C-alpha positions as CSV (number, residue, x, y, z in Angstrom):
1,M,91.1,71.2,98.8
2,Q,94.4,72.5,96.7
3,V,91.8,71.9,93.5
4,F,89.1,74.1,95.0
5,A,91.7,76.8,96.0
6,N,93.0,77.2,92.5
7,L,89.6,77.0,91.3
8,V,89.0,80.6,93.8
9,L,91.7,82.1,92.7
10,I,91.1,81.5,89.0
11,V,88.3,83.0,89.1
12,Q,89.2,85.5,91.2
13,L,92.2,86.2,87.9
14,L,89.2,86.7,86.1
15,S,87.2,88.6,87.6
16,A,89.7,91.1,88.2
17,L,90.5,90.9,84.4
18,V,86.5,92.0,84.1
19,I,87.1,94.4,85.7
20,I,89.8,96.5,84.8
21,G,88.2,95.9,80.7
22,L,84.2,97.5,82.4
23,V,85.9,100.3,83.7
24,L,88.2,101.1,80.8
25,V,84.5,100.6,78.2
26,Q,82.9,103.2,80.8
27,H,81.8,106.8,80.0
28,G,83.2,109.7,82.6
29,K,80.6,111.8,83.0
30,G,81.6,114.5,81.1
31,A,80.9,112.3,78.0
32,D,77.1,112.6,78.7
33,M,77.2,116.4,77.5
34,G,78.3,114.8,74.1
35,A,75.4,113.0,74.1
36,S,73.2,116.0,74.1
37,F,74.3,117.1,71.3
38,G,74.4,113.7,69.2
39,S,76.5,111.9,69.6
40,G,75.1,109.1,69.0
41,A,75.4,107.3,72.2
42,S,71.2,107.4,72.5
43,G,71.0,105.7,69.4
44,S,73.4,102.5,71.4
45,L,72.0,98.8,72.1
46,F,71.0,100.1,75.4
47,G,69.6,104.0,74.8
48,A,71.3,106.5,76.4
49,T,71.4,106.0,80.3
50,G,70.7,102.0,79.6
51,S,74.0,101.2,79.1
52,A,75.6,103.0,81.8
53,N,73.3,100.8,84.1
54,F,74.2,98.1,82.5
55,L,77.7,98.6,82.9
56,S,77.7,99.4,86.0
57,R,75.8,96.8,87.4
58,S,77.9,94.6,85.6
59,T,81.4,96.2,87.3
60,A,79.7,96.0,90.6
61,V,78.6,92.1,90.4
62,A,82.5,91.3,88.8
63,A,83.8,93.5,92.4
64,T,81.0,91.3,94.9
65,L,82.5,88.4,93.0
66,F,86.5,89.0,92.9
67,F,85.7,90.5,96.9
68,G,83.7,86.7,97.5
69,C,86.9,84.9,96.1
70,T,89.7,86.9,98.1
71,L,87.5,86.4,101.2
72,G,87.0,82.8,100.4
73,L,91.1,82.3,99.0
74,A,91.8,83.7,102.5
75,F,89.8,81.0,104.8
76,L,91.4,78.2,102.6
77,S,94.5,79.8,103.6
78,N,94.0,80.4,107.3
79,G,93.5,77.0,107.9
80,R,97.3,76.0,106.1
81,T,101.2,76.4,107.9
82,S,104.3,75.1,106.4
83,A,106.5,75.8,110.1
84,P,105.3,74.2,112.9
85,A,103.1,76.1,115.3
86,V,105.8,77.1,117.9
87,D,108.4,78.5,115.4
88,N,107.9,81.9,115.7
89,V,110.2,84.7,116.9
90,L,109.3,85.4,120.0
91,D,109.8,81.4,121.0
92,R,113.5,81.8,119.1
93,A,114.2,84.7,121.8
94,A,112.5,82.6,124.7
95,I,115.4,79.5,123.9
96,V,118.4,82.1,123.4
97,A,120.5,82.6,126.7
98,P,121.5,85.9,127.0
99,A,125.8,86.3,127.2
100,A,127.3,85.2,130.1
101,S,129.5,88.5,130.4
102,G,127.8,92.3,130.2
103,A,129.1,92.8,126.6
104,A,126.5,92.8,124.4
105,A,126.4,88.9,122.5
106,I,127.5,88.5,119.0
107,P,125.6,84.9,116.9
108,G,128.2,82.6,116.9
109,A,130.7,84.4,118.0
110,V,132.1,81.7,120.9
111,V,132.8,82.8,124.9
112,A,136.1,82.3,125.9
113,P,137.1,80.8,129.3
114,A,138.1,83.5,132.6
115,A,141.5,83.0,132.9
116,P,142.5,82.6,136.6
117,A,143.6,85.2,139.1
118,S,147.3,84.4,139.9
119,P,147.4,84.4,144.1
120,A,151.0,85.8,143.5
121,S,148.9,89.7,142.1
122,H,147.3,90.2,145.5
């Protein structure tokens, strides 16, 4: 199971790098104005709009793969717990007893026994 989780993690990292690369290669909306004045984009391998469609579709595929891997990793990590199920904050708070006196309890402090009242002071 750990090998499968590692493979999914590697695919997720590669798809993240592909997304970064594809986003950096894509042209902005303002680059289309330059293409109409002969910047050379119309002579590209995919045509004037073919490269934009190819890059945007490739980005969508990489993003879908990334989100699928993210959901897969969340599903795989949901079953694993490193601590016992009963060791949570609410259970620990219920075990701690309140202080004997009305004063606030100091963690780790030892409460001294109260001095007995002397009968002569009455």
